[in-house]
C-alpha positions as CSV (number, residue, x, y, z in Angstrom):
1,M,160.9,151.4,107.0
2,T,157.4,152.7,106.8
3,T,154.4,151.2,109.2
4,Y,151.5,151.6,107.6
5,Q,149.0,150.6,110.5
6,N,150.1,153.8,112.6
7,S,150.3,156.3,109.2
8,T,147.9,158.7,109.1
9,D,145.7,159.3,105.8
10,R,146.7,161.9,104.7
11,H,150.3,159.8,104.8
12,L,149.0,156.8,103.3
13,A,146.8,158.9,100.5
14,T,150.4,160.8,99.3
15,L,152.2,156.9,99.5
16,L,148.9,156.0,97.2
17,L,150.0,158.8,95.0
18,Q,154.1,157.4,95.0
19,G,152.5,154.3,93.4
20,D,152.9,152.2,97.0
21,Q,151.3,149.3,97.0
22,R,151.3,148.1,101.0
23,A,149.8,151.9,101.4
24,Y,146.4,151.0,99.2
25,T,146.6,147.2,101.0
26,E,146.3,149.3,104.2
27,I,143.7,152.0,102.8
28,F,142.0,149.1,101.4
29,E,142.1,146.8,104.9
30,R,140.8,150.2,107.2
31,Y,138.2,151.0,104.4
32,H,137.0,148.1,102.9
33,K,134.5,146.8,106.0
34,L,133.1,150.8,106.6
35,L,132.8,150.9,103.3
36,I,130.8,147.2,102.3
37,K,128.7,148.8,105.4
38,H,127.8,151.6,103.5
39,A,127.0,150.4,100.2
40,F,124.9,147.8,101.7
41,Q,122.6,150.3,103.6
42,L,122.0,152.2,100.9
43,L,120.8,149.1,98.2
44,Q,120.2,146.3,100.3
45,E,122.3,144.1,98.2
46,K,125.3,141.9,100.1
47,E,126.8,141.0,96.9
48,A,126.5,144.3,94.8
49,A,127.6,145.8,97.9
50,G,130.5,143.8,97.7
51,D,131.1,144.0,94.6
52,L,130.8,148.0,94.2
53,V,133.0,148.3,97.0
54,Q,135.8,146.3,94.9
55,D,135.0,148.8,91.8
56,V,135.5,152.0,94.3
57,F,139.1,150.1,95.7
58,L,140.1,149.1,92.2
59,T,139.4,152.8,90.3
60,L,141.0,154.3,93.4
61,W,144.4,151.7,92.8
62,Q,143.8,152.5,89.0
63,K,144.0,156.1,88.9
64,R,146.0,157.4,92.0
65,E,147.9,159.3,90.1
66,T,145.3,161.4,89.0
67,I,143.6,161.2,91.9
68,S,142.8,164.8,94.1
69,V,142.0,163.5,97.9
70,T,141.4,167.8,99.0
71,N,139.7,166.6,102.8
72,S,140.3,163.3,104.2
73,L,140.8,159.6,102.7
74,S,137.1,158.4,104.5
75,S,135.6,161.4,103.1
76,Y,136.4,160.1,99.3
77,L,136.4,157.0,99.8
78,Y,132.7,157.6,101.4
79,T,131.9,159.7,98.3
80,A,133.1,157.0,96.0
81,T,131.3,154.7,97.6
82,R,128.2,156.9,97.4
83,N,128.6,158.1,94.0
84,K,128.8,154.6,92.4
85,V,125.7,153.6,94.1
86,F,123.6,156.5,92.8
87,N,125.4,155.1,89.0
88,L,124.3,152.3,89.9
89,L,120.4,152.8,90.2
90,S,120.1,155.1,88.2
91,H,121.4,152.4,85.4
92,Q,119.3,149.9,86.9
93,K,116.4,152.0,87.0
94,V,117.2,153.1,83.2
95,A,117.8,149.5,82.3
96,S,114.7,148.0,83.7
97,R,113.1,151.0,82.1
98,Y,114.6,150.2,79.3
99,A,113.4,146.2,79.2
100,E,110.5,146.8,80.5
101,S,108.9,149.1,77.6
102,I,110.6,146.8,74.3
103,A,108.4,144.4,76.6
104,N,105.5,145.4,76.4
105,F,105.8,147.1,73.4
106,M,107.0,142.9,71.6
107,E,103.9,141.6,73.6
108,E,101.2,144.3,74.3
109,G,102.2,146.3,71.2
110,H,101.8,149.2,73.1
111,S,103.7,152.9,71.4
112,M,106.8,154.1,72.6
113,T,104.3,157.6,73.1
114,D,102.4,154.8,76.3
115,V,106.6,154.9,77.9
116,T,106.8,158.6,77.4
117,L,104.3,159.4,78.9
118,R,105.1,157.4,81.7
119,E,108.1,158.3,82.2
120,K,106.6,162.0,82.5
121,E,104.5,160.7,84.7
122,L,106.9,159.6,87.2
123,A,108.8,163.5,86.0
124,R,105.6,164.7,87.3
125,I,105.0,162.0,90.9
126,I,108.8,163.1,91.9
127,E,108.9,166.6,91.3
128,K,105.7,166.9,93.9
129,E,107.2,164.2,96.3
130,I,110.5,166.7,96.5
131,D,108.0,169.5,96.3
132,A,106.1,168.3,100.2
133,L,109.3,167.1,102.0
134,P,109.8,168.9,104.8
135,T,111.2,172.8,104.1
136,K,114.9,172.1,105.2
137,M,115.0,168.4,104.1
138,R,113.9,169.7,100.3
139,E,116.8,173.0,100.5
140,V,119.6,169.8,101.6
141,F,118.0,167.6,99.0
142,L,118.2,169.8,95.9
143,L,121.5,171.8,97.1
144,R,123.0,168.2,97.2
145,S,121.2,166.8,93.9
146,Q,120.3,169.2,91.9
147,E,124.1,171.8,93.1
148,E,125.7,169.0,93.4
149,L,126.9,170.6,96.5
150,S,128.6,169.0,99.9
151,Y,127.1,168.1,102.8
152,Q,130.0,170.6,104.2
153,Q,129.2,173.3,102.1
154,I,125.2,172.6,101.8
155,G,125.6,173.0,106.2
156,E,127.5,176.7,105.8
157,Q,124.5,177.9,103.4
158,L,122.1,176.9,105.5
159,N,123.8,177.4,109.0
160,I,123.3,173.4,110.1
161,T,126.2,170.8,110.8
162,K,127.9,169.4,108.0
163,Q,126.1,165.8,109.8
164,T,122.7,167.3,110.2
165,A,122.8,168.1,106.7
166,K,123.8,164.5,105.9
167,L,120.8,163.3,108.3
168,Q,118.4,165.5,106.5
169,M,119.6,164.3,102.4
170,H,119.8,160.7,104.0
171,N,115.4,160.8,105.5
172,A,114.8,163.0,102.2
173,L,116.0,160.0,100.2
174,K,114.5,157.2,102.7
175,I,111.3,159.2,102.4
176,L,111.1,159.6,98.7
177,K,112.4,155.8,97.4
178,I,109.0,154.8,99.4
179,K,106.8,157.2,98.4
180,I,108.4,156.7,94.7
181,K,107.7,153.0,95.0
182,S,104.5,152.9,95.0
183,Y,104.4,155.4,92.4
184,L,106.5,153.4,89.8
185,H,104.3,149.9,91.1
186,V,101.3,150.8,89.6
187,L,102.5,153.7,86.7
188,W,103.2,150.7,85.2
189,L,100.3,148.6,85.8
190,L,98.8,151.2,83.6
């Protein structure tokens, strides 16, 4: 009989691949609270963070036979959570922009050209703010967001540690969020 609490993540991942529900439960017990904290740090909404992590675990179970955990189970779960957060934020931005443009068109008769100009202006502002980041931070941000490299790969390429790469990305997102948020407010009021 397998003792799941004493099993390594690698062993639990192997058991999960075989459809072992108790291994899945142990993975859930080990990581769900940590992943909710991680998602909350990015979203700042407790309920949304909880829902998002539930989706991560649901996907883990549904795709257990095809999921490839190449590094570590914790890295896979953190990456899956982060990616879901980014997808959610991206979807929220698109939905918000769409709803706002429809409302503007209906209420004030704004043309879609106005929305297109605002989107171009926002893209220009984002590029400008990315260019204004400190050099190393900008390099990490671009390698992560455009090249889609892992933190390990970024660290090797830039001759920094994986943790430093993560920290630089975190700081870049924090700076960009603050700077772009103020522009968004002004841009959509025009």
